[in-house]
N, C-alpha and C positions, 0 to 999 in steps of 0.2 A: 499324447494319449489322454483322454478324459478319464477321471477314477470311475465313473458312471458306467464307463465301457470296457473297466479292467475287468477281467474274470476276480471272485470274490476271494480267491486263492493266491491271488498276486498282488493284492493289493497292498502298500504298506500298511504294517499293524497300526501304525500311529494314526491312521485314518481309523481304524476299527477299535481300538480300544486308545483312550485318551486319557492316562495317567493322572494328568497334571490338572485336570479338572475335577479331580474325587479330593475331599477336602479329609485327608487320613488323621484318625485319631492317634492308631499306633501302626507303626512300622516296626515288624519283627523278623529278626533272620532266620533263616531257613535252619543254619548249620547246630542252633540254640532253641528249636522248633519249640520242645518239653520243655526245658528252665523257661523262657521267654515268655510261652503261651499260658504256662501259669500264672505268673507274675499278671499278665494281660487281664488274666478271668477275677486275680482278686481285686486290681482296680476297678474294675466293672462293676464286683460286687460290694464295694465300699461308696461308688456313686449312687447307687438305687437307694 
């Protein structure tokens, strides 16, 4: 079956969201969201 013919809700996520094509600067873990987000905000402020 062609992807164009598939219902959008049943298409593989890899065809809708392509994380490998995003150039990430920071990746943080959700378990440590508060701690790590404060660190990232500190890095961003230093870069400006």
